[in-house]
C-alpha positions in Angstrom: -111.3 34.2 -1.5 -108.3 36.5 -0.8 -106.6 38.5 -3.5 -103.1 37.3 -4.5 -101.7 40.8 -3.8 -103.1 40.7 -0.3 -101.5 37.3 0.4 -98.0 38.5 -0.7 -98.4 41.8 1.2 -98.9 39.9 4.4 -95.6 38.2 3.9 -93.5 41.1 2.7 -95.3 44.3 3.3 -95.4 44.9 -0.4 -96.0 43.1 -3.7 -94.2 43.0 -7.0 -95.2 45.9 -9.2 -94.8 48.4 -6.4 -92.8 51.6 -7.0 -89.2 51.6 -5.9 -90.0 54.5 -3.5 -92.7 52.5 -1.7 -90.5 49.4 -1.8 -87.6 51.0 0.1 -90.1 52.6 2.6 -92.0 49.4 3.3 -91.3 47.0 6.1 -91.9 43.2 6.2 -93.9 42.0 9.2 -91.0 39.7 10.0 -87.6 38.6 8.8 -88.4 35.4 7.0 -85.5 33.0 6.9 -86.9 31.4 3.8 -85.8 34.4 1.7 -82.4 32.7 1.3 -83.7 29.1 1.0 -84.2 27.1 -2.1 -87.7 26.6 -3.5 -89.5 23.6 -2.1 -88.0 20.4 -3.5 -90.1 18.4 -5.9 -89.2 14.7 -5.8 -88.3 13.6 -9.4 -88.3 9.9 -8.5 -91.9 9.2 -7.7 -93.1 5.8 -8.9 -94.6 5.8 -12.4 -97.7 4.0 -11.3 -98.2 6.6 -8.6 -97.9 9.4 -11.1 -100.4 7.7 -13.3 -102.9 7.4 -10.4 -102.4 11.1 -9.5 -103.0 12.1 -13.1 -106.3 10.3 -13.1 -107.6 11.7 -9.8 -106.1 15.2 -9.5 -106.3 18.5 -11.3 -103.1 19.2 -13.3 -101.5 22.3 -14.7 -99.6 22.0 -18.0 -96.2 23.8 -17.6 -95.9 23.9 -21.3 -98.7 26.4 -21.4 -96.3 28.9 -19.8 -93.2 27.8 -21.7 -92.6 31.4 -22.7 -91.6 32.1 -19.0 -89.1 29.2 -19.0 -87.7 30.6 -22.3 -87.5 34.1 -20.9 -85.5 33.1 -17.9 -83.4 30.5 -19.7 -84.7 27.5 -17.8 -85.1 24.2 -19.6 -88.6 22.7 -19.3 -87.9 19.0 -19.0 -89.6 17.8 -15.8 -91.9 19.1 -13.1 -88.7 20.0 -11.1 -88.1 22.7 -13.8 -90.8 24.8 -12.1 -88.7 25.1 -8.9 -85.7 26.1 -11.0 -87.8 28.7 -12.7 -88.9 30.2 -9.4 -85.3 30.5 -8.1 -84.3 32.1 -11.4 -87.1 34.6 -11.2 -86.0 35.6 -7.7 -82.3 35.9 -8.7 -83.1 37.8 -11.9 -85.4 40.2 -10.2 -82.7 41.0 -7.7 -80.1 41.4 -10.4 -82.3 43.5 -12.7 -83.2 45.8 -9.8 -79.5 46.5 -9.3 -78.9 47.0 -13.0 -81.8 49.4 -13.3 -80.0 51.9 -11.0 -76.4 51.1 -12.2 -77.3 51.7 -15.8 -79.5 54.8 -15.4 -78.4 56.8 -12.3 -75.5 59.0 -13.4 -75.9 61.6 -10.7 -77.5 62.0 -7.3 -80.5 63.9 -8.9 -81.1 61.1 -11.4 -80.9 58.5 -8.6 -83.5 60.3 -6.6 -85.7 60.6 -9.8 -85.4 56.9 -10.4 -86.3 56.0 -6.9 -89.3 58.3 -6.9 -90.6 57.3 -10.3 -89.3 53.8 -11.1 -91.6 50.8 -11.0 -90.8 47.2 -10.2 -91.8 44.5 -12.6 -95.0 42.6 -12.0 -94.8 39.2 -13.8 -98.2 38.1 -15.0 -98.7 34.4 -15.9 -100.6 34.1 -19.1 -101.0 30.5 -20.2 -101.2 29.6 -23.9 -103.6 26.9 -25.1 -101.8 23.5 -25.2 -103.0 20.0 -25.1 -100.0 18.1 -24.0 -96.8 18.5 -22.1 -95.3 18.3 -18.6 -98.1 18.3 -15.9 -97.7 19.5 -12.3 -100.4 18.3 -9.9 -102.5 20.4 -7.6 -101.1 18.5 -4.6 -97.5 19.5 -5.5 -98.5 23.1 -5.9 -100.3 23.0 -2.5 -97.2 21.5 -0.9 -95.0 24.3 -2.4 -97.5 27.0 -1.1 -97.7 25.4 2.4 -93.9 25.5 2.7 -94.2 29.3 2.1 -96.9 29.5 4.8 -99.6 30.2 2.3 -103.0 28.5 2.7 -103.7 26.9 -0.7 -107.4 26.7 0.1 -107.8 30.5 -0.3 -106.7 30.2 -3.9 -109.6 29.1 -6.1 -107.8 27.5 -9.1 -104.5 26.2 -10.4 -103.7 29.3 -12.3 -104.0 31.4 -9.1 -101.6 29.0 -7.4 -99.1 29.2 -10.2 -99.4 33.0 -10.2 -99.0 33.2 -6.4 -95.8 31.3 -6.5 -94.4 33.4 -9.4 -95.4 36.6 -7.6 -93.9 35.3 -4.4 -90.5 34.6 -5.8 -90.6 37.9 -7.8 -91.3 39.6 -4.5 -88.5 37.7 -2.8 -86.0 39.2 -5.3 -87.3 42.6 -4.5 -87.1 41.9 -0.7 -83.4 41.1 -1.2 -82.9 44.4 -3.0 -84.8 46.2 -0.2 -82.7 44.6 2.5 -79.4 45.5 0.6 -80.2 49.1 -0.5 -83.4 50.2 1.3 -81.9 51.9 4.3 -79.3 53.9 2.3 -81.8 54.9 -0.4 -84.3 55.9 2.3 -81.6 58.1 3.9 -80.8 59.6 0.5 -84.4 60.6 -0.1 -84.7 62.1 3.4 -81.6 64.2 3.1 -82.5 65.3 -0.5 -85.9 66.4 0.7 -84.3 68.4 3.5 -82.2 70.3 0.9 -78.9 68.7 1.9 -76.1 67.7 -0.5 -76.4 64.0 -1.2 -73.5 63.5 -3.6 -71.6 61.5 -1.0 -74.5 59.2 -0.4 -74.9 58.8 -4.2 -71.3 57.6 -4.4 -71.8 55.2 -1.5 -75.0 53.7 -3.0 -73.6 53.3 -6.5 -70.4 51.7 -5.1 -72.6 49.3 -3.1 -74.8 48.5 -6.1 -71.7 47.6 -8.2 -70.1 45.5 -5.5 -73.3 43.6 -4.9 -73.7 42.9 -8.6 -70.1 41.7 -8.9 -70.7 39.5 -5.9 -73.8 37.8 -7.2 -72.4 37.4 -10.7 -69.3 35.5 -9.5 
């Protein structure tokens, strides 16, 4: 079985939890159009009898066991479609929080360089709580969502690994958006700083770009 980190690295060239320095220096193997697509759609209108048949024959993951994640990201857990909304929120919040990390903490070019070299991206770990009832999502739906992201579900041995892979995938998507927006300019900043050049002008450009990007996605 392949490690989840290896699967995500194949798609992006990095995985959530990487340092910001390694993030901006990494390169995805390809420019995946799905970065700006919505998570795979879950049909909320499946026949009740069909759902009951699935429940009897298929492995299920109880989304209520990770209700803390829905609470953390402000997503109401009311249906299996809530999981798709959670994934999109994770992507967007990861992107937004990455921007804020630098906006709130980099008050000079030296501080910006320090944050890039020493800052770490968040690795979201799925830790289910014991629960005996709630909203169930079937293995076939999880496999469908993974397949639409070009991930072979058969390499993941259990339902928790499939949930974790999707969460890590969308967390990494948010980082990939940050990398695409700020990676080139931050990489240039590091190169010129290491060469002993004055990088104040680059600092000003980067901070202006950070603020404008945050304003754009907040509107």
